[in-house]
N, C-alpha and C positions, 0 to 999 in steps of 0.2 A: 309268237306262235308258239306252241309245245311241242317237244320232239321228244317219243317215247320210243324206248328202246325193246324191240322186238325177241323176245327172252325166246320164244319158239326156234328163232334162229341162232344160238347157242347152244350146241348140241355134245358136249361134253361134260362129263360129273364131275362137280364140286373137290368132290372127294379124291379123285384123282390128281387132279391140280395141288391138291392139299401134299400129297405122296410125293409128286413130283419135288416139289417146293422144299421139301422136309430131306429127300436125299439130295438134291445139291447142297443145301443147309450144311449136313453133319457128315458127306461127303463119303458114304454107304450105305446100300440098302440097309444090313443090321442095326446100323447107329440109327439109321432115321426110323426103321420099325419099333424101336425103345422108346426114342422120344415121343410116337404119336401113340404109343401100349396097345400095338397091335404083332401079328409073328413076321416075319421074314417074306415067306412066301404069298401071305396075301399083300402086303405092301405091295412085291414084285407084281405081285396081277395087275394091280391097280396104274400101277406104272406101264405097265404093257399096254393094259388099256386105252391110256391116254395115249401114245403112239398109234393105236390102232384110230382112235377115235380123230385123233388129229394127221393119219396118216405122214409122219414126220418118224423118224428114231431121233430120240432125246439121247440117249448116250453108248457107249462101245465099251464095252470089257479090254481091256489093255491089262493084260496079268492077271493081277485080283485088282485093279483098281478098275472103279467106271468113270470114266471121262465123258464130259459133256460132247455131244455133236456139236458144229456150227450152228444145225439149226436148234438144240436146244440151247446152247448157250444165248441167240438171240432172244430165245423166249422168256430167258431168266427176271431180263431187265420187266417183261410185263407182269410176270408172275408176282416180284417183289411189290412190285404197285400193287394187284390186287390183295397180296397180302396187307401190305399198311392201309388201303380202304377197308379190308375188312376189322382190322382192328382198332381204327376208329368206329368204326359202326356199333361192333362191340362195346366201346367206351362209352359211343352217346346212348346206346340202346341201356347200358347200367346204370349211367348217371342218371335215367329217367327213375329207375326204381323206388316209389315210396315206402316199401314192406319194409319192415323190421324182422325181415328175415330169407333165408338164402349163405351165398359162404361169402366170406371176406379171407383174402392170402396176405399174410403178413410176411414180410422178410426181415430175419435179425439175425444179429452175428450169434456165435455160439454160446458167449457169455451172457448175453443178453436173453436168450431162447433157453438158458438154464437154469438161471440166477435173478432175471428179473421177471421175466414175463408169467413162469405158473402161477402163481397168486393172480396176479393181474386179468389173465383168462379166465380160471376158474371163477373167480368173480365176473367178470362179464359175462360167462355163459350161466351163472346163478343167475343175473340179471335178464339177458338176452337168450333164452334156451333156443328161440328159433333162430339164431344167426351161426352158422355153422362155423368155425375156424381152423383155416389150414396155416401150419406154418411153414417158412423155408428158412431153415437154417443154414447159413454160409454167413462166409467173413468176406465173401465178395459184392459187389455192389447188383441186386437184383434191378434187371431192364423194366422199369417200371410203364415205359410208353410200349412195349413187347407185350405186357401184360403175365410177367413172369411175377407178379406180386400184385396186389391190390394199393397197401402201403409199405415202408419200408422204412426203418431203424439205420438210420446212419449217423457218420463221425463228417463228413459235410457237407455245405450246401448245395443243390443241385444246382449246374448250370442250365439244363434244358427249361424253357420260358413254358412248357407245357404242363410241369410239374411244380404244384404249390409244398411250400416245408414251414414246418413251426420249429424252433428254436425251445427244446424242452429244457436245455440246462445245461452245464459242461461235469465234466469227470475226470477227478481227479489220478494220477496214477502213481503209485510206489513201487517199491520193493516190499515183497512178504515173504514170510518163512515162518517154519513152527519154530517154538518157542526154543527150543535144543539147540536148531541148527543158527540160530543166529547169535545165540551165547557163544559157537564157536567162531564167529566171526572175529577176527583179534583185532586187540583195541587199534592198533597201527594201520591197518586197511582200511585206505584214504580213497576217494576220487580217484585221486592221480595215480595212486600204486593199490589197486586192488589185485595185489597178488593173493590166489588160493580162494579167490571168490569163486561160488558156481555158482550160475543161473541157468534155469533151465529157459532155453530159447526155442524159438521158431526156425525151421526148415532152410530159412535163409538170414540164419545170423547176421552175416556181414552187415545186412542194414540196420540191424540194433545196434551191431559195433558202431558204424556209422552216427549215427543217430546222438548216440551216449559220446562219443568223443565231442561232439561240437558244444557238448553238456561239459568237458573237461574232466570227463572219465576215461582211465587210459586203461580201458576193456582190449581183449581179443580172443581170438577163437579160445586159447584155452580156457576162458572163464564159462563156455559154452559145451561141457562135455553130454549135454542131454539136447535133442532137438526134437521139435514134433509142430506141428501146423495146428494140432487139437489139442485146443486149449484145455478143455477136462482133465485129459490126461497129463497136460502141463500141473494142472492144480494138483491131482492126486498124485506125482512125482514128488512135488513140492512138500505134501503131508507126509508123505514118508522120508523125507530129511534129506532130499537128494538135491535140495539148492534153492535160490530165491526165485520168484516170480514176479513177472513183472502185471501188474493188478489192480482194477480200480478199486479206490478210497473206500465207495461204500459197499461193496464186496469185502475186502478185506478187513476192514474194522469191524465187520457184523459175525466175520466164520471165528469163532471159538478156538481151533488150531493153528490160529494165525497171531504175528504179530508185525509191527511197521521191522523192516530194517532201516536203518541210517534215518532214522526216524527226527532226528535235528535236520535234514535237510527240506530244502523246497520237493516239493511235488517234482517226478523225472517230467511231465509234462501233463498238460492239461488239454482236452478234447471236447470240443462241441460236439452234442445228442443234437439231433432231427429227426422229425418225423415227417415223412414225406409219402403223397401220395399224387396222384393225377387228377388236373384240376377238373375234369370230369367226373369222375368219379366222387366227388365231394360233394356233387348234388344228391349222390346216392343215398337216403336214409340211413341203411344197414351200415356201409362205411363209413359215413359221417360218425353214426352212434361208435364204432369201433376206434375211428382215430381221435375223437374226442374224447371216450374212455381212458385210451393208452397215453393221451397224453396226459392227462389229468393224473394217472396214479404214477406211471414214470417219470413225469417231473418232481413229482415227492419224494422219488427215491433220489433224485440227482441234486436236490436241494435243502434237504435235511441237514 
């Protein structure tokens, strides 16, 4: 026996469902409108229209906050399931594409995006002019299962079974600085007693300090007078002679403005580099083409 859905019995607009879901996810109408690329009044009208279609109140305003009603909270679980089903449908449909045209979204860290990807993407676009490339620059892990990106460059192997990953190589991390700054480091400056050593760190320098302590470095907060999570700013502050940076070997050794510090020591750390995509997207010809192209070129950078 075949059972068919009676689509005529579904009397609400799917766009209104999306507006409701985004508002729940983002926590406010303004944030949801921004996430969906629409104005707040438009999104507010869509949520109100859904309430009218369903004949229930989904949100109550408490001060400046929107709070789900009991009815709204009950429906959230169903909307989440609908969202997941829509994502799986989209992934399956994208995976059927056998055309070398369309959009491919790549998620990459700040350094990968600025230092390694430009030439790779330029060469790819010249060879495949009908493929549109979008790059999401973030040091956080984009959620490929939720279609935040099609392909991601990561320093860890994914745990989800729906993702496939290829290890491209390993990047060795060292201290780099300008020749002038490195020459100012006293000869008696050692791992155990790095007095006066200046390092441009991330906004959470305590994590770096703890990591270096495990390797025998006696660093403390005084060694990190400048902090920023923006790695290109770290690089340019370093080039102004403001201290050392923690930087990949393939980038530092090929930068004429930088030299290795503590060259006699082993690299500070070695990190794997993985290229990751959703297993269904791997069957898409354009995604597979971009995946393989990045794999070949990026692997060259890491293994020279």
